[in-house]
C-alpha positions as CSV (number, residue, x, y, z in Angstrom):
1,M,0.0,0.0,0.0
2,I,1.3,3.4,-0.9
3,D,1.6,5.8,2.1
4,K,0.3,9.2,1.1
5,N,0.3,10.6,4.6
6,V,1.9,14.0,5.0
7,T,3.8,14.7,8.2
8,P,2.0,17.8,9.7
9,T,4.0,20.9,10.5
10,S,2.8,24.1,12.1
11,R,3.1,25.9,8.8
12,L,1.2,23.1,7.0
13,N,-1.5,23.0,9.7
14,A,-1.9,26.8,9.4
15,Y,-2.4,26.4,5.7
16,V,-5.0,23.7,6.1
17,L,-6.9,25.7,8.7
18,A,-6.9,28.8,6.3
19,Q,-8.8,26.8,3.7
20,A,-11.9,26.7,5.9
21,E,-14.6,29.4,5.6
22,P,-13.8,32.2,8.1
23,P,-15.9,32.6,11.2
24,T,-19.0,34.7,11.0
25,P,-19.3,37.7,13.4
26,A,-21.5,35.6,15.8
27,Q,-18.9,32.8,15.7
28,S,-16.0,35.1,16.3
29,E,-17.7,36.6,19.3
30,L,-18.5,33.2,20.7
31,I,-14.9,32.0,20.2
32,E,-13.7,35.1,22.1
33,T,-16.2,34.7,24.9
34,T,-15.4,31.0,25.3
35,Y,-11.7,31.6,25.4
36,S,-12.2,34.1,28.2
37,L,-13.6,31.3,30.4
38,G,-10.1,29.8,30.9
39,S,-9.0,26.2,30.6
40,V,-12.6,24.9,30.1
41,A,-12.4,26.5,26.6
42,E,-10.6,23.4,25.4
43,M,-14.1,21.7,25.2
44,Q,-15.0,24.0,22.3
45,V,-14.7,22.4,18.9
46,P,-12.2,24.1,16.6
47,H,-13.6,26.3,13.9
48,E,-12.6,24.0,11.0
49,Q,-14.6,21.2,12.6
50,A,-17.6,23.6,12.9
51,V,-17.3,24.3,9.2
52,F,-17.4,20.6,8.5
53,L,-20.5,20.2,10.7
54,T,-22.3,22.9,8.8
55,L,-21.4,21.5,5.4
56,L,-22.3,17.9,6.4
57,A,-25.7,19.0,7.7
58,Q,-26.3,20.9,4.4
59,S,-25.2,17.9,2.3
60,L,-27.5,15.5,4.2
61,G,-30.4,17.9,4.0
62,A,-30.6,17.4,7.7
63,V,-33.9,18.1,9.4
64,R,-33.5,16.2,12.7
65,V,-30.2,16.5,14.4
66,L,-29.2,15.3,17.9
67,E,-26.2,16.6,19.8
68,I,-24.7,15.2,23.0
69,G,-22.6,17.9,24.7
70,T,-23.6,21.6,24.3
71,F,-21.0,23.6,26.3
72,T,-21.1,27.2,25.0
73,G,-23.0,26.1,21.8
74,Y,-20.4,26.5,19.1
75,S,-21.0,23.1,17.5
76,T,-24.8,23.6,18.0
77,L,-24.6,26.9,16.1
78,A,-22.7,25.2,13.3
79,L,-25.2,22.3,13.0
80,A,-28.2,24.6,13.2
81,S,-26.7,26.8,10.4
82,G,-26.7,23.8,8.0
83,L,-30.2,22.6,8.6
84,A,-32.8,22.2,5.9
85,E,-36.0,24.3,6.2
86,G,-38.0,23.3,9.3
87,G,-35.0,21.5,10.8
88,V,-34.1,21.4,14.5
89,V,-31.2,20.5,16.7
90,D,-31.9,18.8,20.0
91,T,-28.9,19.4,22.1
92,Y,-28.3,17.8,25.5
93,D,-26.0,18.9,28.3
94,V,-25.7,17.8,31.9
95,T,-25.4,21.4,33.1
96,D,-26.9,24.8,32.2
97,R,-23.7,26.6,33.4
98,W,-23.0,28.0,29.9
99,S,-26.6,28.2,28.6
100,A,-26.7,32.0,28.6
101,I,-23.6,32.2,26.5
102,A,-24.9,29.6,24.1
103,G,-28.4,31.2,23.8
104,K,-27.0,34.6,23.0
105,A,-24.7,33.2,20.3
106,W,-27.6,31.3,18.7
107,A,-29.8,34.4,18.8
108,D,-27.0,36.6,17.3
109,A,-26.5,34.0,14.5
110,G,-30.3,33.9,13.8
111,V,-30.6,30.2,14.5
112,A,-32.2,30.2,18.0
113,E,-35.5,29.0,16.7
114,R,-33.8,25.9,15.3
115,V,-32.4,24.8,18.6
116,R,-34.0,23.0,21.5
117,Q,-31.7,22.7,24.6
118,H,-32.2,20.0,27.1
119,I,-30.5,20.0,30.5
120,G,-29.8,16.7,32.2
121,P,-28.0,13.4,31.5
122,G,-27.7,12.8,27.8
123,L,-28.3,9.1,28.1
124,E,-31.6,9.6,29.8
125,G,-32.6,12.1,27.2
126,L,-31.9,9.7,24.4
127,R,-33.7,6.9,26.1
128,A,-36.8,9.0,26.4
129,L,-36.9,9.5,22.6
130,P,-39.1,7.2,20.4
131,L,-37.2,4.5,18.6
132,D,-38.4,5.7,15.2
133,P,-35.3,5.8,12.8
134,V,-35.7,9.4,11.8
135,V,-32.5,11.2,12.9
136,D,-30.4,12.5,10.0
137,L,-27.3,13.5,11.9
138,A,-25.9,13.0,15.4
139,F,-22.9,14.6,17.1
140,V,-21.3,13.2,20.3
141,D,-18.9,15.4,22.2
142,A,-19.5,14.7,25.9
143,D,-18.1,12.4,28.7
144,K,-15.9,9.9,27.0
145,V,-16.8,7.0,29.3
146,G,-20.4,7.4,28.1
147,Y,-19.7,7.2,24.4
148,V,-20.6,3.5,24.0
149,G,-23.9,4.1,25.8
150,Y,-24.7,7.1,23.6
151,W,-23.8,5.1,20.5
152,E,-26.2,2.2,21.4
153,E,-29.1,4.7,21.9
154,L,-28.3,6.6,18.7
155,V,-27.9,3.9,16.1
156,P,-31.5,2.6,16.3
157,R,-32.8,6.1,16.0
158,M,-30.8,7.0,12.9
159,R,-32.4,6.8,9.5
160,P,-30.8,4.6,6.8
161,G,-28.0,6.7,5.5
162,G,-28.0,8.9,8.6
163,V,-24.6,9.9,10.0
164,I,-23.2,9.7,13.6
165,L,-20.1,11.8,14.4
166,A,-18.0,11.3,17.5
167,D,-15.4,13.8,18.6
168,N,-12.0,13.3,20.3
169,V,-11.6,9.8,19.1
170,L,-7.8,10.1,19.1
171,Y,-7.8,11.6,22.6
172,A,-4.5,13.4,22.1
173,G,-2.9,10.2,20.9
174,E,-3.7,8.1,24.0
175,V,-5.5,5.5,21.9
176,V,-2.2,4.2,20.7
177,G,-0.4,4.6,24.1
178,D,0.7,1.8,26.3
179,E,-1.0,3.2,29.4
180,P,-4.0,5.4,28.3
181,S,-5.9,7.3,31.0
182,G,-9.4,6.4,32.0
183,N,-10.8,8.6,29.2
184,G,-8.2,7.5,26.7
185,N,-9.0,3.8,27.4
186,A,-12.7,4.5,27.1
187,I,-12.2,6.1,23.7
188,K,-10.0,3.2,22.6
189,E,-12.8,0.8,23.6
190,F,-15.4,3.0,21.8
191,N,-13.4,2.9,18.6
192,A,-13.2,-0.9,18.7
193,H,-17.0,-1.0,19.4
194,V,-17.7,1.1,16.3
195,R,-15.4,-1.0,14.1
196,A,-17.2,-4.1,15.2
197,D,-20.7,-2.7,14.6
198,D,-22.0,-4.2,11.3
199,R,-25.0,-1.8,11.4
200,V,-22.8,1.0,10.1
201,E,-19.9,1.9,7.8
202,S,-17.3,4.1,9.4
203,V,-14.0,5.9,9.1
204,L,-11.9,7.8,11.5
205,L,-11.0,11.3,10.2
206,T,-7.9,13.2,11.5
207,I,-9.8,16.4,11.9
208,A,-8.5,18.1,15.1
209,D,-8.4,15.4,17.8
210,G,-10.1,12.8,15.6
211,L,-13.6,12.5,14.4
212,T,-15.5,9.3,13.8
213,F,-17.8,9.4,10.7
214,A,-20.3,6.5,10.7
215,R,-23.1,6.0,8.2
216,K,-26.0,3.7,9.1
217,K,-26.5,1.0,6.5
218,A,-29.9,0.6,4.7
């Protein structure tokens, strides 16, 4: 097999990032506000990933989107921006600590009416949903030890051809380490779980900290 991988450098990475659509004013303000929160800002998805979320939602013609892990709402904003007419993002977070920041950003971007925020454990929220396979797109970016549980609730609810994305699936490289942390090991087990699931076709993309892209089979 021919190896076409390119060794990343800071200069090359900057070039790649520059190819993404630039942030909108609402996105720029949300980035700045989130960074001002300090170390927790690391939970925000990078902008190039947000661009990917919007483009994917548009490409799927997504009407029904589920998101596990809201934080300050950057990924939610990206997903909502790509919805088809009448579409909605149901986003779940265990805390409302950053809800005011998220709500302002969604309003500033003109997508607030496309978002329904739910506060409480994401797994409970998913289990309360009907089992009808109608979800077009799902994005998981929450507690890593919960990924397998979220996956098992999401797959039956995805329409044929629907897509599940899971973030941080490289976990800063710990998935190939000899002694991964608890979260790193949970992600490693999740990746194996996805690969063994014959209900989907999947690939792991090296966007940011790794992004699983899984399409539910017909």
